[in-house]
C-alpha positions as CSV (number, residue, x, y, z in Angstrom):
1,M,0.0,0.0,0.0
2,T,2.8,2.5,0.8
3,Q,4.5,1.6,-2.5
4,M,1.2,2.5,-4.3
5,K,1.0,5.8,-2.5
6,R,4.7,6.6,-3.5
7,R,3.9,5.8,-7.1
8,D,0.8,8.0,-7.0
9,V,2.8,10.9,-5.4
10,F,5.5,10.5,-8.1
11,F,2.9,10.4,-10.8
12,Y,1.2,13.6,-9.6
13,L,4.6,15.4,-9.2
14,L,5.5,14.3,-12.8
15,L,2.1,15.5,-14.0
16,V,2.5,18.9,-12.3
17,T,6.0,19.3,-13.6
18,C,4.9,18.6,-17.2
19,L,2.0,21.0,-16.9
20,L,4.3,23.8,-15.6
21,A,6.7,23.1,-18.4
22,L,3.9,23.3,-21.0
23,T,2.5,26.5,-19.5
24,Y,6.0,28.1,-19.7
25,Y,6.5,27.0,-23.3
26,V,3.1,28.3,-24.4
27,S,3.6,31.6,-22.6
28,T,7.1,32.3,-24.0
29,S,6.6,31.0,-27.6
30,D,4.3,31.9,-30.5
31,V,2.4,28.6,-30.3
32,L,-1.0,30.4,-30.1
33,G,0.0,33.2,-32.4
34,N,-0.5,35.9,-29.7
35,Q,2.9,37.5,-30.1
36,D,2.4,38.4,-33.7
37,K,-1.0,40.0,-32.9
38,D,0.5,42.0,-30.1
39,C,3.5,42.9,-32.2
40,Q,1.3,44.2,-35.0
41,K,-0.2,46.7,-32.5
42,Q,3.0,47.6,-30.6
43,C,6.0,46.8,-32.9
44,V,7.9,48.5,-35.6
45,H,9.3,46.7,-38.6
46,D,12.5,47.2,-40.6
47,V,14.2,49.7,-38.4
48,K,17.9,50.4,-38.3
49,V,20.2,52.3,-35.9
50,I,23.7,53.5,-36.6
51,V,25.9,54.7,-33.8
52,T,29.1,56.5,-34.8
53,T,32.0,58.4,-33.3
54,F,35.1,59.8,-35.0
55,N,36.8,56.4,-34.2
56,W,34.2,53.7,-34.7
57,S,30.7,52.9,-36.0
58,I,28.2,50.1,-35.4
59,E,25.0,49.2,-37.1
60,Y,22.0,47.2,-36.0
61,T,18.9,46.3,-37.9
62,S,15.7,44.8,-36.6
63,K,12.9,43.3,-38.7
64,N,10.4,43.3,-35.9
65,T,10.8,44.9,-32.5
66,S,8.6,45.9,-29.6
67,N,11.2,48.5,-28.7
68,I,9.4,51.4,-30.4
69,T,11.2,54.5,-29.2
70,V,14.5,55.8,-30.4
71,A,15.9,55.1,-26.9
72,D,14.6,51.6,-26.8
73,L,16.0,50.8,-30.2
74,L,19.4,52.2,-29.2
75,F,19.5,50.1,-26.0
76,E,18.6,47.0,-28.1
77,C,21.5,47.8,-30.4
78,L,23.9,48.5,-27.6
79,S,22.9,45.3,-25.8
80,F,23.6,43.4,-29.0
81,W,27.1,44.9,-29.3
82,N,27.7,44.7,-25.5
83,I,28.2,48.4,-25.1
84,T,27.0,50.5,-22.2
85,A,25.2,53.8,-22.1
86,D,24.7,56.5,-19.5
87,T,21.5,58.5,-19.3
88,T,20.1,61.4,-17.4
89,Y,16.4,62.3,-16.9
90,W,15.3,65.8,-17.7
91,S,12.0,66.5,-16.0
92,G,11.4,69.7,-18.1
93,Y,11.2,67.4,-21.2
94,D,9.8,64.4,-19.3
95,S,12.4,62.3,-21.1
96,F,15.8,61.0,-20.6
97,F,18.9,61.9,-22.7
98,I,21.9,59.9,-23.6
99,V,25.0,61.4,-21.9
100,G,27.5,58.7,-22.8
101,I,27.9,55.6,-25.0
102,G,30.9,53.4,-24.4
103,N,33.8,55.6,-23.5
104,Y,32.4,58.7,-25.2
105,S,30.7,61.2,-22.8
106,N,28.9,64.4,-23.6
107,G,31.1,67.5,-23.4
108,N,34.4,65.8,-24.4
109,D,36.0,68.1,-26.9
110,N,32.7,69.9,-27.1
111,R,31.1,66.8,-28.6
112,Y,27.7,65.5,-27.7
113,W,25.5,62.6,-28.5
114,Q,22.8,63.7,-31.0
115,Y,20.4,61.7,-33.1
116,Y,18.7,62.0,-36.4
117,V,15.7,60.1,-37.7
118,N,15.6,59.6,-41.5
119,D,18.4,62.2,-41.8
120,R,16.4,64.9,-39.8
121,Y,17.7,66.2,-36.5
122,A,15.3,65.2,-33.8
123,D,14.0,67.9,-31.4
124,V,12.5,65.7,-28.7
125,G,14.0,63.4,-26.1
126,C,14.9,60.0,-27.4
127,S,12.6,58.2,-25.0
128,K,9.7,60.3,-26.4
129,Y,10.3,59.8,-30.1
130,V,8.1,56.9,-31.3
131,L,9.4,55.1,-34.4
132,D,7.5,54.2,-37.5
133,D,8.2,51.3,-39.8
134,N,11.1,51.6,-42.2
135,T,13.0,54.1,-40.1
136,E,16.7,54.8,-39.8
137,V,18.1,56.3,-36.7
138,L,21.6,57.8,-36.7
139,W,23.4,58.6,-33.4
140,V,26.4,60.8,-33.8
141,F,29.0,61.9,-31.3
142,E,29.6,65.3,-32.9
143,K,30.6,68.9,-32.1
144,S,27.7,71.0,-30.7
145,K,26.0,73.2,-33.3
146,W,25.1,75.7,-30.5
147,S,28.4,76.7,-29.1
């Protein structure tokens, strides 16, 4: 009788483990097609970011990403290339700004991180600029135009 109870306990533990594994798989994969539906509402497609200094340049392209702001796409790119970024929040703009990427920090040699979307200088904080499909973002560490 005790052997039967042990077998039952083992069976139920195995069953619960399988159900948990199945639940995890369904929630993290596209088995039910939910991610595509969500992505259609909250994703951008075919976006590219280029980060450049006077010494180096990196590129990153994403076919589909839920990182829909300029800042989000930049962080996705930097994570891919294993590069760090420093930010600061400006309450007057209700946005944060990039103050450093890698070893390049704002103010060095009067250079600052500035970004352009489809070759146009952006006039809003990078965490507020929402991307559209087929967008190219260029981050440049360049001399300030205002000094």
